[in-house]
C-alpha positions as CSV (number, residue, x, y, z in Angstrom):
1,M,-179.8,-12.7,10.0
2,K,-179.1,-15.0,13.0
3,P,-180.0,-18.7,12.6
4,T,-182.9,-19.8,14.7
5,L,-182.6,-22.7,17.2
6,L,-184.9,-24.7,15.0
7,S,-182.8,-24.2,11.9
8,L,-179.7,-25.1,13.7
9,L,-181.3,-28.3,15.0
10,S,-182.5,-29.2,11.5
11,L,-178.9,-28.6,10.2
12,L,-177.4,-30.8,12.9
13,L,-179.9,-33.5,12.3
14,G,-179.3,-33.4,8.6
15,L,-175.5,-33.6,9.1
16,S,-175.9,-36.6,11.4
17,A,-178.0,-38.3,8.8
18,T,-175.4,-37.8,6.1
19,M,-172.5,-38.8,8.4
20,G,-174.0,-42.2,9.0
21,A,-175.3,-41.8,12.6
22,K,-178.0,-44.5,13.3
23,P,-181.4,-42.9,13.6
24,N,-184.2,-44.7,15.4
25,L,-186.9,-46.2,13.2
26,L,-190.6,-46.3,13.9
27,L,-192.7,-48.1,11.3
28,I,-196.5,-47.7,11.8
29,T,-198.9,-49.7,9.6
30,V,-202.6,-49.8,9.5
31,D,-204.6,-52.9,8.5
32,D,-207.0,-52.8,5.5
33,M,-207.1,-49.0,5.0
34,S,-207.6,-47.5,1.5
35,C,-205.3,-44.7,0.6
36,D,-208.1,-42.3,-0.1
37,S,-209.7,-42.8,3.3
38,I,-207.1,-40.4,4.6
39,G,-207.6,-36.7,4.4
40,A,-204.1,-35.9,3.1
41,F,-204.7,-38.3,0.3
42,G,-208.0,-36.8,-0.9
43,C,-210.7,-38.4,1.3
44,K,-214.1,-36.9,0.5
45,L,-215.2,-37.4,4.1
46,K,-213.9,-34.7,6.4
47,G,-212.4,-35.7,9.8
48,T,-211.4,-39.3,9.2
49,T,-207.7,-38.9,10.0
50,P,-206.6,-35.7,11.8
51,H,-203.5,-37.3,13.4
52,I,-202.3,-38.9,10.1
53,D,-203.0,-35.7,8.3
54,Q,-200.8,-33.9,10.9
55,L,-198.0,-36.4,10.3
56,A,-198.3,-35.9,6.6
57,S,-198.1,-32.1,7.0
58,E,-194.7,-32.7,8.8
59,S,-193.5,-35.2,6.3
60,L,-192.9,-36.4,2.7
61,R,-195.7,-38.3,1.2
62,F,-195.7,-40.4,-2.0
63,H,-198.6,-40.0,-4.5
64,Y,-197.6,-43.2,-6.5
65,A,-197.0,-45.8,-3.8
66,H,-198.3,-49.3,-3.9
67,V,-198.1,-52.6,-2.0
68,Q,-197.5,-55.7,-4.0
69,V,-200.3,-57.9,-2.6
70,G,-203.9,-57.3,-1.7
71,N,-204.0,-59.4,1.4
72,C,-202.0,-59.0,4.6
73,Y,-199.8,-62.0,5.3
74,P,-198.0,-62.1,1.9
75,S,-198.1,-58.3,1.7
76,R,-196.3,-57.8,4.9
77,N,-193.8,-60.5,4.1
78,V,-192.9,-58.6,0.9
79,M,-192.3,-55.5,3.1
80,F,-190.0,-57.2,5.5
81,S,-188.1,-59.4,3.0
82,G,-187.6,-57.1,0.0
83,R,-188.7,-60.1,-2.2
84,Y,-191.7,-61.0,-4.2
85,P,-193.8,-63.8,-2.8
86,H,-192.6,-66.4,-5.4
87,N,-189.1,-65.7,-4.1
88,T,-189.9,-66.2,-0.4
89,G,-192.5,-69.0,-0.8
90,V,-194.9,-66.9,1.3
91,E,-197.7,-66.8,-1.2
92,G,-200.5,-67.3,1.2
93,F,-201.2,-67.7,4.9
94,Y,-198.7,-70.3,5.9
95,Q,-195.3,-70.6,7.4
96,I,-192.0,-71.2,5.5
97,K,-189.2,-72.7,7.5
98,P,-186.3,-72.8,7.2
99,I,-185.5,-69.8,5.2
100,K,-182.4,-68.9,3.3
101,F,-182.8,-65.1,3.2
102,P,-182.7,-62.5,6.0
103,V,-185.7,-60.3,6.9
104,L,-186.0,-56.9,8.6
105,C,-185.7,-58.3,12.2
106,D,-182.4,-60.2,11.4
107,L,-180.8,-57.3,9.6
108,M,-181.7,-54.7,12.1
109,K,-180.6,-56.8,15.1
110,N,-177.3,-57.6,13.3
111,G,-176.9,-53.9,12.7
112,G,-177.1,-53.1,16.4
113,Y,-180.8,-52.2,16.7
114,Y,-183.3,-53.2,19.4
115,T,-186.2,-54.7,17.4
116,A,-189.7,-55.0,18.7
117,I,-193.2,-55.5,17.1
118,R,-196.8,-54.9,18.1
119,G,-199.6,-56.7,16.2
120,K,-199.6,-58.8,13.1
121,V,-196.7,-60.7,14.6
122,S,-197.6,-63.9,12.8
123,H,-198.0,-62.1,9.4
124,S,-194.7,-60.2,9.5
125,T,-192.1,-63.0,9.2
126,P,-191.9,-66.2,7.2
127,Y,-192.4,-68.3,10.4
128,Q,-193.2,-67.9,14.0
129,P,-192.1,-67.4,16.7
130,Y,-189.4,-65.2,15.3
131,P,-186.5,-63.7,17.4
132,W,-187.6,-60.1,17.8
133,D,-186.1,-58.6,20.9
134,A,-189.6,-58.1,22.2
135,D,-193.2,-58.8,21.2
136,L,-195.0,-55.7,22.5
137,T,-198.4,-57.3,21.9
138,T,-198.0,-58.8,25.3
139,G,-198.4,-56.3,28.1
140,P,-196.2,-56.0,31.2
141,D,-198.6,-58.3,33.2
142,G,-198.2,-61.1,30.6
143,R,-201.7,-60.6,29.1
144,K,-202.2,-60.0,25.4
145,L,-203.2,-56.5,24.6
146,H,-206.5,-56.1,22.8
147,I,-206.0,-55.2,19.1
148,K,-208.7,-52.5,19.2
149,D,-207.5,-50.8,22.3
150,V,-206.3,-47.3,21.4
151,P,-204.3,-46.3,24.6
152,S,-202.4,-49.6,24.5
153,Y,-200.7,-48.6,21.2
154,G,-199.1,-45.6,22.9
155,E,-198.2,-47.6,26.0
156,C,-196.4,-50.3,24.1
157,T,-194.6,-47.8,21.9
158,L,-193.2,-46.1,25.0
159,R,-192.3,-49.5,26.5
160,G,-190.3,-50.5,23.4
161,I,-188.5,-47.2,23.3
162,N,-187.6,-47.5,27.0
163,A,-186.4,-51.1,26.5
164,A,-184.1,-50.0,23.7
165,K,-182.7,-47.3,25.9
166,A,-182.0,-49.8,28.7
167,A,-180.2,-52.0,26.2
168,G,-178.1,-49.1,25.0
169,K,-179.3,-49.4,21.4
170,P,-181.2,-47.4,18.8
171,F,-184.7,-48.8,18.3
172,C,-186.5,-50.3,15.3
173,L,-190.2,-50.6,16.3
174,N,-192.9,-52.0,14.1
175,I,-196.3,-51.0,15.5
176,N,-199.2,-52.5,13.5
177,I,-202.6,-51.1,14.2
178,S,-205.5,-53.5,13.7
179,D,-208.1,-51.0,12.5
180,P,-209.9,-50.7,10.1
181,H,-209.6,-54.5,9.6
182,K,-212.8,-56.3,10.6
183,P,-214.4,-56.5,13.1
184,F,-215.3,-52.9,12.5
185,W,-216.1,-50.5,15.4
186,K,-219.8,-51.0,16.4
187,P,-222.3,-49.2,18.6
188,N,-221.5,-49.8,22.3
189,D,-218.1,-51.1,21.4
190,P,-216.0,-51.1,24.6
191,H,-213.0,-49.9,22.6
192,K,-213.8,-46.3,22.0
193,V,-213.4,-44.1,19.0
194,S,-213.2,-40.3,19.0
195,R,-215.8,-39.8,16.3
196,V,-218.5,-42.0,14.8
197,F,-219.6,-41.4,11.2
198,Q,-223.2,-41.9,10.0
199,P,-224.4,-43.7,6.9
200,E,-225.8,-40.6,5.3
201,E,-222.5,-38.8,5.4
202,V,-220.1,-41.4,4.0
203,P,-218.8,-41.3,0.4
204,I,-219.5,-44.3,-1.8
205,P,-216.4,-45.6,-3.6
206,G,-216.9,-45.7,-7.3
207,F,-216.3,-49.4,-7.4
208,L,-219.3,-50.0,-5.1
209,F,-222.9,-48.8,-5.3
210,D,-225.2,-46.6,-3.3
211,H,-227.6,-48.5,-1.1
212,P,-228.6,-48.1,2.6
213,D,-226.9,-51.4,3.6
214,V,-223.7,-50.4,1.8
215,R,-223.7,-47.1,3.6
216,K,-224.2,-48.8,6.9
217,E,-221.1,-51.0,6.3
218,L,-219.1,-48.0,5.1
219,A,-220.0,-46.0,8.1
220,L,-218.6,-48.7,10.4
221,Y,-215.5,-48.8,8.2
222,Y,-214.9,-45.1,8.4
223,S,-215.5,-45.1,12.1
224,S,-212.8,-47.8,12.3
225,V,-210.5,-45.6,10.2
226,R,-211.0,-42.9,12.8
227,R,-210.1,-45.3,15.6
228,A,-206.9,-46.3,13.7
229,D,-206.1,-42.6,13.5
230,D,-206.7,-42.3,17.2
231,A,-204.1,-45.1,17.7
232,V,-201.6,-43.2,15.4
233,G,-202.1,-40.2,17.6
234,A,-201.3,-42.3,20.7
235,I,-198.2,-43.7,19.1
236,L,-196.9,-40.3,18.0
237,Q,-197.7,-38.8,21.4
238,A,-195.6,-41.6,23.1
239,L,-192.7,-40.9,20.7
240,S,-192.9,-37.2,21.6
241,K,-193.1,-38.0,25.3
242,S,-189.9,-40.2,25.0
243,G,-187.9,-37.2,23.8
244,H,-186.9,-39.1,20.6
245,A,-189.1,-37.4,18.0
246,D,-186.2,-35.5,16.6
247,D,-183.9,-38.5,16.1
248,T,-186.5,-41.0,14.9
249,I,-187.6,-41.7,11.3
250,V,-191.3,-42.3,11.2
251,M,-192.7,-44.3,8.3
252,F,-196.4,-44.9,7.8
253,L,-198.4,-47.0,5.3
254,S,-201.3,-49.5,4.9
255,D,-200.9,-53.1,4.0
256,H,-203.7,-52.9,1.3
257,G,-207.1,-51.4,0.6
258,M,-210.4,-51.5,2.5
259,P,-212.0,-54.9,3.4
260,L,-214.8,-54.6,0.9
261,P,-215.5,-56.0,-2.6
262,F,-213.1,-54.9,-5.4
263,A,-210.5,-53.7,-2.9
264,K,-209.0,-56.2,-0.4
265,T,-207.6,-59.5,-1.9
266,Q,-207.6,-57.9,-5.4
267,L,-204.9,-56.1,-7.4
268,Y,-207.1,-53.2,-8.6
269,H,-205.8,-49.6,-8.2
270,H,-207.6,-49.1,-4.8
271,S,-206.4,-52.6,-3.7
272,T,-202.8,-51.7,-3.6
273,W,-202.6,-47.9,-3.5
274,T,-201.1,-47.1,-0.1
275,P,-200.7,-43.9,1.9
276,W,-196.9,-43.9,2.3
277,I,-195.6,-41.1,4.5
278,I,-192.0,-40.6,5.7
279,R,-190.8,-38.1,8.3
280,W,-187.0,-38.1,8.5
281,P,-185.8,-35.2,10.7
282,G,-183.3,-33.1,8.9
283,V,-183.9,-34.8,5.6
284,T,-187.5,-34.7,4.5
285,K,-189.3,-31.4,3.9
286,A,-192.6,-30.8,5.8
287,G,-195.7,-31.1,3.6
288,S,-193.8,-32.2,0.6
289,V,-195.2,-34.6,-2.0
290,N,-193.4,-36.8,-4.5
291,D,-195.6,-37.3,-7.6
292,S,-192.9,-38.2,-10.1
293,H,-191.7,-41.7,-8.9
294,M,-193.4,-45.0,-8.3
295,I,-192.4,-46.9,-5.2
296,S,-193.7,-50.2,-3.8
297,A,-193.6,-52.4,-0.7
298,V,-190.8,-54.5,-2.1
299,D,-188.6,-51.4,-1.8
300,M,-189.3,-50.9,1.9
301,L,-186.6,-53.1,3.4
302,P,-183.6,-51.8,1.4
303,T,-184.8,-48.3,2.0
304,M,-184.9,-48.8,5.7
305,L,-181.5,-50.4,5.7
306,E,-180.0,-47.5,3.8
307,M,-181.7,-45.0,6.2
308,A,-180.0,-46.9,9.1
309,G,-176.6,-46.9,7.4
310,L,-176.6,-50.7,7.1
311,R,-175.5,-52.9,4.2
312,I,-178.2,-54.0,1.8
313,P,-177.9,-57.8,1.1
314,D,-177.7,-59.3,-2.3
315,G,-180.6,-61.0,-3.9
316,L,-183.4,-58.5,-3.2
317,D,-186.2,-57.8,-5.7
318,G,-186.7,-54.3,-4.3
319,S,-184.3,-51.3,-4.3
320,S,-183.8,-48.4,-2.0
321,F,-185.5,-45.1,-2.8
322,V,-183.5,-43.0,-0.3
323,P,-182.2,-40.9,-3.2
324,I,-185.8,-39.9,-3.9
325,I,-186.4,-39.1,-0.2
326,K,-183.4,-36.8,-0.4
327,G,-184.9,-35.0,-3.4
328,Q,-182.9,-36.6,-6.1
329,E,-184.0,-38.3,-9.4
330,Q,-184.0,-42.1,-9.7
331,K,-184.5,-44.0,-12.9
332,G,-186.5,-47.1,-13.2
333,R,-189.5,-45.8,-11.1
334,E,-192.1,-45.9,-13.9
335,A,-194.0,-49.1,-13.0
336,V,-194.9,-51.5,-10.2
337,F,-195.2,-55.3,-10.4
338,K,-198.2,-56.6,-8.4
339,V,-198.9,-60.2,-7.4
340,Y,-201.6,-62.2,-5.8
341,N,-201.8,-66.0,-5.2
342,E,-204.2,-67.3,-2.6
343,N,-206.5,-66.4,0.3
344,A,-206.4,-67.4,3.9
345,G,-208.4,-70.6,3.1
346,G,-205.8,-71.8,0.6
347,N,-207.9,-71.1,-2.5
348,R,-205.6,-70.3,-5.4
349,H,-206.6,-67.5,-7.7
350,P,-203.3,-66.2,-9.1
351,I,-203.2,-62.6,-10.5
352,R,-200.3,-60.7,-11.9
353,G,-200.4,-57.0,-12.5
354,L,-198.4,-54.1,-14.0
355,Q,-199.3,-50.6,-12.9
356,T,-197.9,-47.4,-14.2
357,K,-199.0,-43.8,-13.3
358,T,-201.7,-44.0,-16.0
359,H,-202.7,-47.6,-16.6
360,L,-203.2,-51.0,-15.0
361,Y,-202.9,-54.4,-16.7
362,L,-204.0,-57.6,-15.0
363,F,-203.5,-61.2,-15.9
364,N,-205.9,-63.8,-14.3
365,P,-205.0,-67.3,-15.3
366,W,-207.8,-68.7,-13.1
367,S,-210.6,-67.0,-15.0
368,D,-212.4,-69.6,-17.1
369,G,-216.0,-68.4,-16.9
370,T,-217.0,-70.9,-14.2
371,N,-214.3,-70.6,-11.5
372,I,-215.5,-68.3,-8.7
373,F,-213.1,-66.0,-7.0
374,R,-213.0,-66.9,-3.3
375,T,-212.0,-64.0,-1.1
376,A,-212.4,-62.6,2.4
377,T,-214.7,-59.9,1.2
378,N,-217.3,-62.5,0.1
379,G,-218.4,-62.5,3.7
380,T,-219.2,-58.8,3.8
381,A,-222.7,-57.3,3.9
382,T,-222.0,-55.5,0.7
383,Y,-221.1,-58.7,-1.2
384,R,-224.1,-60.6,0.2
385,L,-226.3,-57.6,-0.9
386,M,-224.9,-57.9,-4.4
387,K,-225.9,-61.6,-4.5
388,K,-229.3,-60.7,-3.4
389,L,-229.9,-57.8,-5.8
390,A,-228.2,-59.2,-8.9
391,P,-231.3,-61.2,-10.2
392,S,-233.3,-58.0,-10.5
393,D,-230.6,-55.4,-11.2
394,K,-228.5,-55.7,-14.4
395,K,-225.8,-53.3,-13.4
396,I,-225.2,-55.1,-10.1
397,A,-225.4,-58.5,-11.9
398,A,-222.6,-57.3,-14.2
399,R,-220.5,-56.2,-11.3
400,L,-221.1,-59.4,-9.5
401,A,-220.0,-61.4,-12.6
402,T,-216.8,-59.3,-12.6
403,M,-216.2,-60.0,-9.0
404,D,-216.8,-63.7,-9.3
405,H,-215.4,-64.6,-12.7
406,R,-213.2,-61.7,-14.0
407,A,-211.5,-62.1,-17.4
408,V,-208.2,-63.5,-18.3
409,E,-206.9,-60.0,-19.2
410,E,-207.9,-56.6,-17.8
411,L,-206.8,-53.2,-18.8
412,Y,-207.7,-49.9,-17.2
413,D,-207.0,-46.2,-17.7
414,I,-206.3,-45.2,-14.1
415,E,-206.3,-41.5,-14.9
416,K,-209.9,-41.6,-16.3
417,D,-211.1,-44.8,-14.5
418,P,-209.3,-45.3,-11.1
419,D,-212.2,-47.4,-9.9
420,C,-211.5,-49.9,-12.7
421,L,-215.0,-50.1,-14.1
422,N,-214.2,-50.2,-17.8
423,N,-212.1,-53.1,-19.0
424,L,-210.2,-51.9,-22.1
425,A,-208.4,-55.2,-22.8
426,G,-210.5,-55.9,-25.9
427,D,-210.7,-52.3,-27.1
428,S,-209.0,-51.9,-30.5
429,A,-207.8,-48.4,-29.7
430,S,-206.0,-49.7,-26.5
431,Q,-204.0,-52.5,-28.0
432,A,-200.7,-50.6,-28.2
433,I,-200.7,-49.6,-24.6
434,K,-201.8,-53.2,-23.7
435,S,-198.8,-54.6,-25.6
436,R,-196.4,-52.2,-23.8
437,L,-197.7,-53.2,-20.4
438,Q,-197.6,-56.9,-21.3
439,A,-194.0,-56.6,-22.3
440,H,-193.1,-54.7,-19.1
441,L,-194.9,-57.3,-17.0
442,R,-193.1,-60.2,-18.8
443,K,-189.8,-58.5,-18.0
444,F,-190.7,-58.3,-14.3
445,M,-191.8,-62.0,-14.3
446,E,-188.6,-63.1,-16.1
447,E,-186.3,-61.2,-13.9
448,S,-187.9,-62.4,-10.7
449,N,-188.3,-66.0,-11.9
450,D,-192.1,-66.0,-11.5
451,H,-193.7,-69.4,-11.8
452,A,-196.7,-67.6,-13.4
453,L,-194.6,-66.7,-16.5
454,T,-195.4,-70.0,-18.2
455,P,-199.2,-69.5,-18.2
456,F,-198.7,-65.8,-19.0
457,L,-196.9,-66.8,-22.2
458,K,-199.8,-69.1,-23.0
459,R,-202.6,-66.8,-21.9
460,D,-204.6,-67.4,-25.1
461,D,-204.6,-71.2,-24.5
462,P,-207.4,-72.2,-22.0
463,A,-206.0,-75.7,-21.7
464,A,-202.6,-74.5,-20.7
465,L,-204.1,-72.2,-18.1
466,A,-206.1,-75.1,-16.7
467,V,-203.0,-77.2,-16.3
468,Y,-201.3,-74.4,-14.4
469,M,-204.3,-73.9,-12.2
470,K,-204.5,-77.5,-11.3
471,K,-200.8,-77.6,-10.4
472,V,-200.9,-74.6,-8.0
473,Q,-204.2,-75.6,-6.4
474,D,-202.9,-79.2,-5.9
475,E,-199.8,-77.7,-4.2
476,S,-202.0,-75.7,-1.8
477,L,-204.0,-78.8,-1.0
478,Q,-200.9,-80.8,-0.3
479,R,-199.4,-78.1,1.9
480,R,-202.6,-77.8,3.9
481,A,-202.8,-81.6,4.3
482,A,-199.2,-81.8,5.5
483,R,-199.9,-79.0,8.0
484,R,-202.9,-80.9,9.4
485,K,-200.8,-84.0,9.8
486,G,-197.9,-82.0,11.4
487,G,-195.7,-82.6,8.4
488,N,-193.3,-80.4,6.4
489,K,-195.0,-77.0,6.1
490,N,-192.6,-76.1,3.3
491,K,-193.2,-79.1,1.1
492,T,-194.2,-77.1,-2.0
493,N,-191.7,-74.4,-1.6
494,K,-189.0,-77.0,-2.3
495,K,-190.4,-77.3,-5.8
496,R,-189.9,-73.7,-6.6
497,P,-186.8,-72.8,-8.7
498,K,-184.3,-70.8,-6.9
499,K,-184.0,-67.1,-7.7
500,K,-180.8,-66.1,-9.5
501,V,-178.8,-63.8,-7.3
502,P,-177.2,-60.9,-9.2
């Protein structure tokens, strides 16, 4: 039987990938989108993401993929540095300068790539401005493109590709879509969406509760998910129009879960579970799913470097999963280390987590029964409704208490309880699994030189936890005071012990 043109093209692309030719790289991220808001990842609401679903049908997707952090600035810095927040100093929403480690922009530029970014520019590197070849957030006329404008995402993608061509270089583009981050789409919004979802049709996440006001907020969220999908369609159409779809690796993921209580700024399962999709022409198999390995955001940088045929620098916390992409087995992919430190207001509520395919263990050194968790989702209509209903509804009162105060230790059976409703930390039958997860978490913390290791080892001592909390909150206050005075933005980072480079 004669080979088809398509099979020959696939063979040639596969050979070029294995021979070290530099592919183009297109990284697409969405902001605040839960994994199961996407059809290909099991969304119960039909029609949320037709373009992302199409991409998934042409690609490899990972069932067990997580980001490290539940809020965007530190989450994206993990992606682009290959290091945990305590090893970059980017634990919150502040700049770190100077830095002693390279990030994606540096490594790709040094490897001969044209690098450009659209959106989340200030969240994607340790300090700003950073020397990308181009900031595509600014249009040709010098005006900043609106973050909710769908057509502009396709236009800026094509502009980046053409600029790379003019420079005679392969491109590495990072296109960051603002939706479904707040503000959500709203009626009469000038920035159109291809479909509007109604409150009565949206599914209620298990970690929330059914109420007309919750449904209204979720309907706006899902309509914003659809607008994000519209933007993905515009980006992929631009790539196709450029003629480079067949020599470009497309990678897609979200920076963390939906901007509602128990998702964003948390480390629960739905906080960090991300829809990771990779289309690598000639390498990945269309419609394939990896459900045997766990990958996480800290692995993204070394993976992209290996895809590009570039050297992976020493000292990274993450490791490349290119062998998995190529269908091989890779050991050490049984768990993900998750971290959270502070919100955009500088409020420190450190959390450390260890997630496997079946269980999640969380350590909350800030939880003392009175300290209230301060998070971006406290401003949502759903959280305000919880506060309003709690005095007359015991179930909501209990959920609000969990949201506000937590417990020092949490343990969840993700297979039976993915919404993390039943804390098994005190369950006698769960102590063996809790001990195993604690040991694994301790190993991650020791190997990465995590400053939260000290309180973790004294997690049964409230006084020791209080000392740690005062220390890290004082550091945040000092940093913010120095920033207001125009002082050293990196004052507290100097106190961090240096990571040992293997």
